[in-house]
DOVOZA-508513 format. One record per residue (C-alpha): x, y, z; residue in three letters; residue number from 1. Coordinates in Angstrom, 2 decimals. Example, Ala and Ser with C-alpha at 12.3 -4.5 7.8 and 13.67 -1.06 7.14 Angstrom:
<nodes>
@X: 12.30 Y: -4.50 Z: 7.80 resn: ALA resi: 1
@X: 13.67 Y: -1.06 Z: 7.14 resn: SER resi: 2
</nodes>
This chain:
<nodes>
@X: 68.63 Y: 99.46 Z: 93.18 resn: UNK resi: 1
@X: 67.51 Y: 95.96 Z: 93.51 resn: UNK resi: 2
@X: 63.93 Y: 95.69 Z: 91.88 resn: UNK resi: 3
@X: 62.40 Y: 92.35 Z: 92.18 resn: UNK resi: 4
@X: 58.90 Y: 91.71 Z: 90.64 resn: UNK resi: 5
@X: 56.48 Y: 89.21 Z: 92.52 resn: UNK resi: 6
@X: 54.99 Y: 86.45 Z: 90.43 resn: UNK resi: 7
@X: 51.73 Y: 87.07 Z: 92.41 resn: UNK resi: 8
@X: 50.59 Y: 89.63 Z: 89.79 resn: UNK resi: 9
@X: 49.38 Y: 86.57 Z: 87.57 resn: UNK resi: 10
@X: 45.66 Y: 85.19 Z: 88.37 resn: UNK resi: 11
@X: 45.67 Y: 82.90 Z: 91.67 resn: UNK resi: 12
@X: 46.08 Y: 79.09 Z: 91.01 resn: UNK resi: 13
@X: 48.43 Y: 79.49 Z: 87.76 resn: UNK resi: 14
@X: 51.30 Y: 77.50 Z: 87.34 resn: UNK resi: 15
@X: 54.64 Y: 79.62 Z: 88.33 resn: UNK resi: 16
@X: 56.10 Y: 78.88 Z: 84.75 resn: UNK resi: 17
@X: 53.33 Y: 80.92 Z: 83.16 resn: UNK resi: 18
@X: 54.32 Y: 84.00 Z: 85.37 resn: UNK resi: 19
@X: 58.16 Y: 83.32 Z: 84.89 resn: UNK resi: 20
@X: 57.62 Y: 83.11 Z: 81.20 resn: UNK resi: 21
@X: 55.81 Y: 86.51 Z: 81.16 resn: UNK resi: 22
@X: 58.41 Y: 88.12 Z: 83.11 resn: UNK resi: 23
@X: 61.20 Y: 86.87 Z: 80.91 resn: UNK resi: 24
@X: 59.38 Y: 88.25 Z: 78.06 resn: UNK resi: 25
@X: 59.53 Y: 91.82 Z: 79.59 resn: UNK resi: 26
@X: 63.04 Y: 91.57 Z: 80.42 resn: UNK resi: 27
@X: 62.59 Y: 91.44 Z: 84.48 resn: UNK resi: 28
@X: 65.84 Y: 90.41 Z: 85.73 resn: UNK resi: 29
@X: 65.10 Y: 89.68 Z: 89.61 resn: UNK resi: 30
@X: 61.95 Y: 87.59 Z: 90.67 resn: UNK resi: 31
@X: 59.86 Y: 86.94 Z: 93.96 resn: UNK resi: 32
@X: 58.44 Y: 83.69 Z: 93.71 resn: UNK resi: 33
@X: 55.18 Y: 84.47 Z: 95.52 resn: UNK resi: 34
@X: 52.61 Y: 82.46 Z: 97.25 resn: UNK resi: 35
@X: 49.38 Y: 82.21 Z: 94.85 resn: UNK resi: 36
@X: 50.40 Y: 79.38 Z: 92.56 resn: UNK resi: 37
@X: 49.45 Y: 75.53 Z: 92.31 resn: UNK resi: 38
@X: 51.21 Y: 72.63 Z: 93.75 resn: UNK resi: 39
@X: 53.78 Y: 71.31 Z: 91.32 resn: UNK resi: 40
@X: 55.59 Y: 67.86 Z: 91.80 resn: UNK resi: 41
@X: 58.57 Y: 68.58 Z: 89.52 resn: UNK resi: 42
@X: 59.93 Y: 72.29 Z: 89.86 resn: UNK resi: 43
@X: 63.32 Y: 71.74 Z: 88.12 resn: UNK resi: 44
@X: 62.27 Y: 74.10 Z: 85.39 resn: UNK resi: 45
@X: 62.85 Y: 77.01 Z: 87.71 resn: UNK resi: 46
@X: 66.54 Y: 76.65 Z: 87.18 resn: UNK resi: 47
@X: 66.43 Y: 77.08 Z: 83.49 resn: UNK resi: 48
@X: 65.63 Y: 80.76 Z: 83.88 resn: UNK resi: 49
@X: 68.53 Y: 83.38 Z: 84.57 resn: UNK resi: 50
@X: 66.68 Y: 85.31 Z: 87.32 resn: UNK resi: 51
@X: 67.85 Y: 86.41 Z: 90.71 resn: UNK resi: 52
@X: 65.21 Y: 84.76 Z: 93.11 resn: UNK resi: 53
@X: 64.10 Y: 85.29 Z: 96.55 resn: UNK resi: 54
@X: 61.07 Y: 83.24 Z: 97.82 resn: UNK resi: 55
@X: 57.80 Y: 84.04 Z: 99.72 resn: UNK resi: 56
@X: 56.00 Y: 82.24 Z: 102.40 resn: UNK resi: 57
@X: 53.86 Y: 79.68 Z: 100.83 resn: UNK resi: 58
@X: 56.33 Y: 78.29 Z: 98.03 resn: UNK resi: 59
@X: 56.85 Y: 75.57 Z: 97.15 resn: UNK resi: 60
@X: 53.24 Y: 75.17 Z: 97.40 resn: UNK resi: 61
@X: 52.44 Y: 71.91 Z: 99.34 resn: UNK resi: 62
@X: 50.51 Y: 68.95 Z: 97.96 resn: UNK resi: 63
@X: 48.01 Y: 69.22 Z: 100.89 resn: UNK resi: 64
@X: 46.89 Y: 72.85 Z: 101.23 resn: UNK resi: 65
@X: 47.67 Y: 74.49 Z: 104.72 resn: UNK resi: 66
@X: 47.55 Y: 77.91 Z: 105.82 resn: UNK resi: 67
@X: 51.00 Y: 78.48 Z: 107.58 resn: UNK resi: 68
@X: 50.75 Y: 79.81 Z: 111.06 resn: UNK resi: 69
@X: 53.93 Y: 79.52 Z: 113.21 resn: UNK resi: 70
@X: 52.11 Y: 81.03 Z: 116.12 resn: UNK resi: 71
@X: 49.11 Y: 78.87 Z: 116.08 resn: UNK resi: 72
@X: 47.59 Y: 77.88 Z: 119.40 resn: UNK resi: 73
@X: 46.91 Y: 74.43 Z: 117.65 resn: UNK resi: 74
@X: 50.37 Y: 72.23 Z: 118.33 resn: UNK resi: 75
@X: 49.62 Y: 70.30 Z: 114.91 resn: UNK resi: 76
@X: 49.09 Y: 73.40 Z: 112.51 resn: UNK resi: 77
@X: 52.23 Y: 74.99 Z: 114.31 resn: UNK resi: 78
@X: 54.25 Y: 71.85 Z: 113.49 resn: UNK resi: 79
@X: 53.03 Y: 71.57 Z: 109.89 resn: UNK resi: 80
@X: 53.86 Y: 75.51 Z: 109.41 resn: UNK resi: 81
@X: 57.34 Y: 75.16 Z: 110.58 resn: UNK resi: 82
@X: 57.95 Y: 71.88 Z: 108.48 resn: UNK resi: 83
@X: 56.67 Y: 73.75 Z: 105.40 resn: UNK resi: 84
@X: 59.20 Y: 76.75 Z: 105.99 resn: UNK resi: 85
@X: 61.73 Y: 74.37 Z: 106.48 resn: UNK resi: 86
@X: 61.11 Y: 72.79 Z: 103.04 resn: UNK resi: 87
@X: 61.14 Y: 76.14 Z: 101.62 resn: UNK resi: 88
@X: 64.62 Y: 76.87 Z: 103.13 resn: UNK resi: 89
@X: 65.81 Y: 73.93 Z: 101.64 resn: UNK resi: 90
@X: 64.41 Y: 74.88 Z: 98.29 resn: UNK resi: 91
@X: 65.87 Y: 78.15 Z: 98.77 resn: UNK resi: 92
@X: 69.46 Y: 76.88 Z: 99.35 resn: UNK resi: 93
@X: 68.85 Y: 74.51 Z: 96.32 resn: UNK resi: 94
@X: 67.92 Y: 77.54 Z: 94.15 resn: UNK resi: 95
@X: 70.47 Y: 79.81 Z: 95.51 resn: UNK resi: 96
@X: 67.89 Y: 82.29 Z: 96.50 resn: UNK resi: 97
@X: 68.92 Y: 85.70 Z: 98.03 resn: UNK resi: 98
@X: 66.32 Y: 85.71 Z: 100.77 resn: UNK resi: 99
@X: 63.19 Y: 83.78 Z: 102.25 resn: UNK resi: 100
@X: 60.52 Y: 85.81 Z: 103.85 resn: UNK resi: 101
@X: 57.49 Y: 84.52 Z: 105.81 resn: UNK resi: 102
@X: 54.75 Y: 85.56 Z: 107.79 resn: UNK resi: 103
@X: 54.69 Y: 85.88 Z: 111.69 resn: UNK resi: 104
@X: 51.36 Y: 84.11 Z: 112.12 resn: UNK resi: 105
@X: 48.09 Y: 84.81 Z: 113.65 resn: UNK resi: 106
@X: 46.48 Y: 84.72 Z: 117.26 resn: UNK resi: 107
@X: 43.77 Y: 82.61 Z: 115.75 resn: UNK resi: 108
@X: 43.95 Y: 80.41 Z: 112.61 resn: UNK resi: 109
@X: 42.22 Y: 81.48 Z: 109.48 resn: UNK resi: 110
@X: 39.65 Y: 79.25 Z: 108.01 resn: UNK resi: 111
@X: 40.38 Y: 80.44 Z: 104.50 resn: UNK resi: 112
@X: 41.78 Y: 82.59 Z: 102.14 resn: UNK resi: 113
@X: 39.46 Y: 85.89 Z: 101.01 resn: UNK resi: 114
@X: 37.71 Y: 85.49 Z: 97.70 resn: UNK resi: 115
@X: 37.01 Y: 88.97 Z: 97.25 resn: UNK resi: 116
@X: 39.00 Y: 90.81 Z: 94.42 resn: UNK resi: 117
@X: 39.95 Y: 93.99 Z: 96.23 resn: UNK resi: 118
@X: 40.87 Y: 92.51 Z: 99.58 resn: UNK resi: 119
@X: 43.65 Y: 89.67 Z: 100.12 resn: UNK resi: 120
@X: 42.89 Y: 89.40 Z: 104.17 resn: UNK resi: 121
@X: 42.40 Y: 86.02 Z: 105.31 resn: UNK resi: 122
@X: 38.88 Y: 85.08 Z: 106.67 resn: UNK resi: 123
@X: 38.29 Y: 84.08 Z: 110.34 resn: UNK resi: 124
@X: 35.47 Y: 82.66 Z: 112.27 resn: UNK resi: 125
@X: 33.91 Y: 85.36 Z: 114.63 resn: UNK resi: 126
@X: 35.07 Y: 85.20 Z: 118.32 resn: UNK resi: 127
@X: 36.58 Y: 87.12 Z: 121.11 resn: UNK resi: 128
@X: 40.47 Y: 87.65 Z: 121.32 resn: UNK resi: 129
@X: 41.80 Y: 88.23 Z: 124.99 resn: UNK resi: 130
@X: 45.20 Y: 88.88 Z: 126.14 resn: UNK resi: 131
@X: 45.62 Y: 85.57 Z: 127.10 resn: UNK resi: 132
@X: 45.38 Y: 84.01 Z: 123.80 resn: UNK resi: 133
@X: 47.70 Y: 87.02 Z: 122.52 resn: UNK resi: 134
@X: 50.38 Y: 86.15 Z: 124.86 resn: UNK resi: 135
@X: 50.05 Y: 82.45 Z: 124.14 resn: UNK resi: 136
@X: 50.72 Y: 83.30 Z: 120.42 resn: UNK resi: 137
@X: 53.78 Y: 85.44 Z: 121.08 resn: UNK resi: 138
@X: 55.18 Y: 82.54 Z: 123.06 resn: UNK resi: 139
@X: 54.75 Y: 80.26 Z: 120.18 resn: UNK resi: 140
@X: 56.14 Y: 82.62 Z: 117.75 resn: UNK resi: 141
@X: 59.31 Y: 83.08 Z: 119.58 resn: UNK resi: 142
@X: 59.84 Y: 79.25 Z: 120.05 resn: UNK resi: 143
@X: 58.94 Y: 78.55 Z: 116.27 resn: UNK resi: 144
@X: 61.55 Y: 81.50 Z: 115.32 resn: UNK resi: 145
@X: 64.15 Y: 79.84 Z: 117.33 resn: UNK resi: 146
@X: 63.47 Y: 76.64 Z: 115.52 resn: UNK resi: 147
@X: 63.35 Y: 78.36 Z: 111.90 resn: UNK resi: 148
@X: 66.54 Y: 80.64 Z: 112.46 resn: UNK resi: 149
@X: 68.53 Y: 77.60 Z: 113.62 resn: UNK resi: 150
@X: 67.46 Y: 75.64 Z: 110.65 resn: UNK resi: 151
@X: 68.27 Y: 78.48 Z: 108.38 resn: UNK resi: 152
@X: 71.77 Y: 78.99 Z: 109.56 resn: UNK resi: 153
@X: 72.31 Y: 75.36 Z: 109.01 resn: UNK resi: 154
@X: 71.26 Y: 75.84 Z: 105.26 resn: UNK resi: 155
@X: 72.99 Y: 79.41 Z: 105.06 resn: UNK resi: 156
@X: 69.77 Y: 80.80 Z: 103.96 resn: UNK resi: 157
@X: 68.91 Y: 84.57 Z: 105.02 resn: UNK resi: 158
@X: 65.31 Y: 84.85 Z: 106.35 resn: UNK resi: 159
@X: 63.22 Y: 87.74 Z: 107.12 resn: UNK resi: 160
@X: 59.79 Y: 88.08 Z: 108.91 resn: UNK resi: 161
@X: 56.82 Y: 90.41 Z: 107.23 resn: UNK resi: 162
@X: 55.58 Y: 93.20 Z: 108.84 resn: UNK resi: 163
@X: 51.81 Y: 92.68 Z: 109.26 resn: UNK resi: 164
@X: 48.73 Y: 95.03 Z: 109.01 resn: UNK resi: 165
@X: 44.95 Y: 95.00 Z: 108.62 resn: UNK resi: 166
@X: 42.24 Y: 97.55 Z: 109.25 resn: UNK resi: 167
@X: 39.15 Y: 95.23 Z: 109.60 resn: UNK resi: 168
@X: 40.79 Y: 92.28 Z: 111.01 resn: UNK resi: 169
@X: 43.73 Y: 93.63 Z: 113.09 resn: UNK resi: 170
@X: 42.85 Y: 91.75 Z: 116.34 resn: UNK resi: 171
@X: 43.74 Y: 88.49 Z: 114.69 resn: UNK resi: 172
@X: 47.24 Y: 89.67 Z: 113.27 resn: UNK resi: 173
@X: 50.39 Y: 89.97 Z: 115.22 resn: UNK resi: 174
@X: 53.54 Y: 92.17 Z: 114.48 resn: UNK resi: 175
@X: 51.60 Y: 95.40 Z: 113.41 resn: UNK resi: 176
@X: 52.71 Y: 97.94 Z: 115.89 resn: UNK resi: 177
@X: 56.06 Y: 99.22 Z: 116.78 resn: UNK resi: 178
@X: 56.04 Y: 97.98 Z: 120.33 resn: UNK resi: 179
@X: 55.44 Y: 94.39 Z: 119.01 resn: UNK resi: 180
@X: 58.78 Y: 94.38 Z: 117.59 resn: UNK resi: 181
@X: 60.79 Y: 95.09 Z: 121.09 resn: UNK resi: 182
@X: 60.54 Y: 91.11 Z: 121.29 resn: UNK resi: 183
@X: 62.39 Y: 90.69 Z: 118.02 resn: UNK resi: 184
@X: 64.78 Y: 93.41 Z: 118.52 resn: UNK resi: 185
@X: 65.66 Y: 92.25 Z: 121.98 resn: UNK resi: 186
@X: 65.86 Y: 88.61 Z: 121.26 resn: UNK resi: 187
@X: 67.79 Y: 88.51 Z: 117.98 resn: UNK resi: 188
@X: 70.38 Y: 90.16 Z: 115.82 resn: UNK resi: 189
@X: 69.94 Y: 91.22 Z: 112.38 resn: UNK resi: 190
@X: 72.41 Y: 88.46 Z: 111.41 resn: UNK resi: 191
@X: 69.58 Y: 86.03 Z: 112.81 resn: UNK resi: 192
@X: 66.62 Y: 87.41 Z: 111.23 resn: UNK resi: 193
@X: 65.65 Y: 90.45 Z: 109.02 resn: UNK resi: 194
@X: 62.39 Y: 92.44 Z: 108.52 resn: UNK resi: 195
@X: 60.55 Y: 92.30 Z: 105.28 resn: UNK resi: 196
@X: 58.64 Y: 95.79 Z: 105.53 resn: UNK resi: 197
@X: 55.26 Y: 95.53 Z: 103.68 resn: UNK resi: 198
@X: 54.05 Y: 99.16 Z: 103.10 resn: UNK resi: 199
@X: 50.68 Y: 98.03 Z: 102.18 resn: UNK resi: 200
@X: 50.24 Y: 96.45 Z: 105.60 resn: UNK resi: 201
@X: 51.84 Y: 99.31 Z: 107.28 resn: UNK resi: 202
@X: 49.63 Y: 101.52 Z: 105.53 resn: UNK resi: 203
@X: 46.69 Y: 99.75 Z: 107.09 resn: UNK resi: 204
@X: 47.85 Y: 99.05 Z: 110.56 resn: UNK resi: 205
@X: 49.35 Y: 102.96 Z: 111.11 resn: UNK resi: 206
@X: 45.98 Y: 104.21 Z: 110.00 resn: UNK resi: 207
@X: 44.17 Y: 101.62 Z: 112.67 resn: UNK resi: 208
@X: 46.47 Y: 102.05 Z: 115.67 resn: UNK resi: 209
@X: 47.32 Y: 105.66 Z: 114.62 resn: UNK resi: 210
@X: 51.02 Y: 105.71 Z: 114.79 resn: UNK resi: 211
@X: 53.48 Y: 107.48 Z: 112.55 resn: UNK resi: 212
@X: 54.77 Y: 105.17 Z: 109.67 resn: UNK resi: 213
@X: 58.07 Y: 106.76 Z: 109.47 resn: UNK resi: 214
@X: 58.93 Y: 106.67 Z: 113.18 resn: UNK resi: 215
@X: 58.12 Y: 102.86 Z: 113.07 resn: UNK resi: 216
@X: 60.33 Y: 102.31 Z: 109.90 resn: UNK resi: 217
@X: 63.11 Y: 104.27 Z: 111.92 resn: UNK resi: 218
@X: 62.47 Y: 102.03 Z: 114.94 resn: UNK resi: 219
@X: 63.30 Y: 98.85 Z: 112.79 resn: UNK resi: 220
@X: 65.41 Y: 100.24 Z: 110.12 resn: UNK resi: 221
@X: 68.72 Y: 98.31 Z: 111.02 resn: UNK resi: 222
@X: 66.67 Y: 95.11 Z: 110.53 resn: UNK resi: 223
@X: 64.98 Y: 95.89 Z: 107.37 resn: UNK resi: 224
@X: 66.24 Y: 93.64 Z: 104.26 resn: UNK resi: 225
@X: 63.32 Y: 93.95 Z: 102.04 resn: UNK resi: 226
@X: 60.59 Y: 96.26 Z: 101.18 resn: UNK resi: 227
@X: 57.25 Y: 95.00 Z: 99.89 resn: UNK resi: 228
@X: 55.52 Y: 97.61 Z: 97.54 resn: UNK resi: 229
@X: 51.73 Y: 97.74 Z: 96.94 resn: UNK resi: 230
@X: 48.98 Y: 100.51 Z: 97.02 resn: UNK resi: 231
@X: 45.81 Y: 100.30 Z: 98.98 resn: UNK resi: 232
@X: 43.14 Y: 102.73 Z: 100.12 resn: UNK resi: 233
@X: 44.03 Y: 102.29 Z: 103.87 resn: UNK resi: 234
@X: 41.20 Y: 100.01 Z: 104.54 resn: UNK resi: 235
@X: 41.57 Y: 97.02 Z: 102.41 resn: UNK resi: 236
@X: 44.75 Y: 94.93 Z: 101.57 resn: UNK resi: 237
@X: 44.27 Y: 95.35 Z: 97.69 resn: UNK resi: 238
@X: 47.76 Y: 94.70 Z: 96.36 resn: UNK resi: 239
@X: 47.20 Y: 97.31 Z: 93.76 resn: UNK resi: 240
@X: 50.29 Y: 98.92 Z: 91.66 resn: UNK resi: 241
@X: 51.78 Y: 101.86 Z: 92.74 resn: UNK resi: 242
@X: 50.53 Y: 105.50 Z: 92.38 resn: UNK resi: 243
@X: 52.61 Y: 108.41 Z: 91.25 resn: UNK resi: 244
@X: 51.69 Y: 110.77 Z: 94.12 resn: UNK resi: 245
@X: 51.60 Y: 108.44 Z: 97.01 resn: UNK resi: 246
@X: 53.34 Y: 108.67 Z: 100.43 resn: UNK resi: 247
@X: 55.47 Y: 105.81 Z: 100.02 resn: UNK resi: 248
@X: 57.91 Y: 107.41 Z: 97.48 resn: UNK resi: 249
@X: 59.48 Y: 109.19 Z: 100.22 resn: UNK resi: 250
@X: 60.48 Y: 105.84 Z: 101.64 resn: UNK resi: 251
@X: 61.57 Y: 104.20 Z: 98.33 resn: UNK resi: 252
@X: 63.85 Y: 107.00 Z: 97.53 resn: UNK resi: 253
@X: 65.45 Y: 107.34 Z: 101.01 resn: UNK resi: 254
@X: 69.02 Y: 106.85 Z: 100.52 resn: UNK resi: 255
@X: 69.45 Y: 104.53 Z: 103.17 resn: UNK resi: 256
@X: 67.38 Y: 101.97 Z: 101.46 resn: UNK resi: 257
@X: 69.30 Y: 102.29 Z: 98.18 resn: UNK resi: 258
@X: 70.60 Y: 98.76 Z: 98.35 resn: UNK resi: 259
@X: 67.67 Y: 97.19 Z: 99.96 resn: UNK resi: 260
@X: 65.73 Y: 94.55 Z: 97.84 resn: UNK resi: 261
@X: 62.44 Y: 96.06 Z: 96.72 resn: UNK resi: 262
@X: 59.46 Y: 94.00 Z: 95.58 resn: UNK resi: 263
@X: 56.51 Y: 94.93 Z: 93.30 resn: UNK resi: 264
@X: 54.09 Y: 92.62 Z: 94.87 resn: UNK resi: 265
@X: 50.90 Y: 93.13 Z: 92.79 resn: UNK resi: 266
@X: 47.66 Y: 90.70 Z: 92.59 resn: UNK resi: 267
@X: 45.70 Y: 90.10 Z: 89.49 resn: UNK resi: 268
@X: 47.30 Y: 92.59 Z: 87.40 resn: UNK resi: 269
@X: 47.61 Y: 92.60 Z: 83.54 resn: UNK resi: 270
@X: 50.95 Y: 92.88 Z: 81.74 resn: UNK resi: 271
@X: 50.39 Y: 96.47 Z: 80.61 resn: UNK resi: 272
@X: 49.86 Y: 97.76 Z: 84.45 resn: UNK resi: 273
@X: 52.76 Y: 95.84 Z: 85.36 resn: UNK resi: 274
@X: 55.18 Y: 97.23 Z: 82.68 resn: UNK resi: 275
@X: 53.72 Y: 100.84 Z: 83.35 resn: UNK resi: 276
@X: 54.53 Y: 100.28 Z: 86.91 resn: UNK resi: 277
@X: 57.98 Y: 99.13 Z: 86.40 resn: UNK resi: 278
@X: 58.50 Y: 102.24 Z: 84.40 resn: UNK resi: 279
@X: 57.20 Y: 104.46 Z: 87.04 resn: UNK resi: 280
@X: 59.38 Y: 103.01 Z: 89.98 resn: UNK resi: 281
@X: 62.60 Y: 103.58 Z: 87.27 resn: UNK resi: 282
@X: 61.46 Y: 107.25 Z: 86.45 resn: UNK resi: 283
@X: 60.75 Y: 107.89 Z: 90.19 resn: UNK resi: 284
@X: 63.92 Y: 106.63 Z: 91.68 resn: UNK resi: 285
@X: 66.65 Y: 106.93 Z: 88.96 resn: UNK resi: 286
@X: 68.89 Y: 109.88 Z: 89.91 resn: UNK resi: 287
@X: 66.41 Y: 110.76 Z: 92.72 resn: UNK resi: 288
@X: 67.69 Y: 109.04 Z: 95.89 resn: UNK resi: 289
@X: 67.00 Y: 111.60 Z: 98.63 resn: UNK resi: 290
@X: 69.75 Y: 112.58 Z: 100.65 resn: UNK resi: 291
</nodes>
């Protein structure tokens, strides 16, 4: 089973090299380069490590900060977001990364990242969301995906869109509910675009919209190429380490996902907790794949 550890475990705005050195020291083999690092002009040091890599959304971190939103109603933000993703795809090609994952975007543009330690939702200005805005954002999403998919094929990089979910900010997000994926499944093949199943987001969206997690998973299963793993309380996107008795082990140990990339994606987590969670994962999964 392919287990990756995300570099997001380290404190925000830390150099990537610090996270990589820690992961090397605890004998991690496969790494997701995450989105919470500082801008660095020279990233050549990454190739000195003997990791298997995948890359997520906001990396390489741009010199001028942006919030990536490929569904934005603002044309300039949308263009900058697509440009960023194209640069990330080129980076993945150069790094020989196995996969690049990115977010589907938002109905409205966030104003900043949350500074709460227990919730990593973005922050938006208050305002009404109507169906007209949602429909426009969906059209922009599809148009952006067409461009991104074409570009990814040119550079031979596998890409996946991440499932979203929020309890308190759900009106701002896209691609949270099963029916929202009709447009992906009907417009693209699994060779065009995979799905990165974020179980933390799924826990939030299923709770708010009251749908069955496993029915949703079965609906999109043919497109799932990666599963991001973290724990939350069902209300906040906490990105906590996994718990031994939680609902998601049934999914993790499902034999259909035996060869699918699994990613431990925690935030602000110390090394001891990270090591213990890797051990917990291995203990739970080893020789316990469900039939």
